[in-house]
C-alpha positions in Angstrom: -65.0 -134.9 -189.9 -61.2 -134.7 -190.3 -60.7 -136.5 -187.0 -63.3 -139.2 -187.9 -61.7 -139.8 -191.3 -58.3 -140.2 -189.7 -59.8 -142.6 -187.0 -61.4 -144.7 -189.7 -58.2 -145.2 -191.5 -58.2 -142.7 -194.4 -54.8 -142.2 -196.0 -53.9 -139.0 -194.3 -50.4 -137.7 -193.9 -51.2 -134.6 -191.9 -54.3 -132.7 -190.7 -55.3 -129.1 -190.2 -58.4 -128.4 -188.1 -59.8 -124.8 -187.8 -62.2 -124.2 -184.9 -63.4 -127.8 -185.2 -66.1 -129.4 -183.1 -64.5 -132.1 -180.9 -67.3 -132.5 -178.3 -70.7 -132.8 -179.9 -72.3 -133.1 -176.5 -71.0 -129.7 -175.5 -71.9 -128.2 -178.9 -75.5 -129.5 -178.6 -75.9 -128.1 -175.1 -74.4 -124.7 -175.9 -76.1 -123.9 -179.2 -79.5 -122.5 -180.0 -82.5 -124.5 -181.2 -81.7 -124.2 -184.9 -78.4 -125.9 -184.4 -79.9 -128.5 -182.1 -82.5 -129.3 -184.7 -79.7 -129.7 -187.3 -77.7 -132.0 -185.0 -80.8 -134.1 -184.2 -81.4 -134.5 -187.9 -77.8 -135.3 -188.8 -76.9 -137.6 -185.9 -80.4 -139.1 -185.5 -81.5 -137.9 -182.1 -80.5 -136.0 -179.0 -77.4 -136.8 -176.9 -79.6 -138.3 -174.2 -81.3 -140.6 -176.7 -78.2 -141.8 -178.6 -75.1 -141.0 -176.5 -73.0 -143.5 -178.4 -73.5 -141.8 -181.7 -72.5 -138.4 -180.2 -69.4 -140.0 -178.6 -68.5 -141.6 -181.9 -68.5 -138.1 -183.5 -66.6 -136.4 -180.6 -62.8 -136.8 -180.9 -62.2 -135.6 -177.3 -63.3 -139.1 -176.3 -60.8 -140.9 -178.4 -57.6 -138.8 -178.9 -55.6 -142.1 -178.4 -57.0 -143.2 -181.8 -55.7 -140.2 -183.8 -53.0 -141.5 -186.2 -51.9 -138.4 -188.1 -50.1 -135.2 -187.0 -52.6 -132.4 -186.6 -52.4 -128.7 -186.3 -55.3 -127.2 -184.5 -56.4 -123.5 -184.7 -58.9 -121.9 -182.3 -59.9 -118.4 -181.4 -60.7 -117.5 -177.8 -63.6 -115.4 -179.0 -65.3 -118.2 -180.9 -69.0 -118.3 -180.1 -69.9 -121.2 -182.4 -67.4 -123.8 -181.2 -66.2 -122.9 -177.8 -62.4 -122.5 -177.4 -62.4 -125.1 -174.6 -63.1 -127.8 -177.2 -59.8 -127.0 -179.0 -57.9 -126.9 -175.7 -59.4 -130.2 -174.5 -58.5 -131.9 -177.8 -54.9 -130.6 -177.5 -54.7 -131.9 -173.9 -55.9 -135.3 -175.0 -53.4 -135.5 -177.8 -50.7 -134.4 -175.4 -51.6 -137.1 -172.8 -51.5 -139.7 -175.5 -48.2 -138.7 -177.0 -49.6 -137.7 -180.3 -48.0 -135.3 -182.7 -49.9 -132.0 -182.8 -49.6 -128.2 -182.6 -52.2 -126.0 -181.0 -52.4 -122.4 -182.3 -54.5 -120.0 -180.3 -55.6 -116.5 -181.2 -56.8 -114.1 -178.5 -58.7 -111.7 -180.8 -60.4 -114.2 -183.1 -63.8 -115.8 -183.5 -64.9 -118.8 -185.5 -63.8 -117.6 -188.9 -60.2 -116.7 -187.9 -60.8 -113.0 -188.7 -57.6 -111.0 -189.3 -55.5 -114.1 -188.7 -56.4 -115.9 -191.9 -53.1 -115.2 -193.5 -51.2 -116.5 -190.5 -53.4 -119.6 -190.4 -52.8 -120.3 -194.1 -49.0 -119.8 -193.7 -48.9 -122.3 -190.8 -51.0 -124.8 -192.6 -48.8 -124.8 -195.7 -45.7 -125.1 -193.4 -47.4 -128.0 -191.5 -48.3 -129.9 -194.7 -44.9 -129.2 -196.3 -43.3 -130.8 -193.2 -45.4 -134.0 -193.4 -46.2 -134.4 -197.1 -42.7 -135.1 -198.3 
């Protein structure tokens, strides 16, 4: 939702995204039936039925439209949002000359585990840099 808000023109000076979904197609295909049901309800159907709506909610398809500096956190052990989604988003931002920082944790899952203090510190530093 952070990426979508930025894309739609929200007054955002800087963003922080923690283990964020950037490819709803991938999330739909890799998650269990409970999450698929939630996505069908939220988005309005399956990726096959309404691909445009899934693409609209998948920032990896439009990194060129990101306007604000973003710090992205992702853990390699994340089983909810695959690490690859964070990597692909960072690659897209890089290819489009966007300002970003990608922070990766080898020993962390979706909730940032023992790295929460580091995440918070880096977020405060990021916002301090851009919110002046």
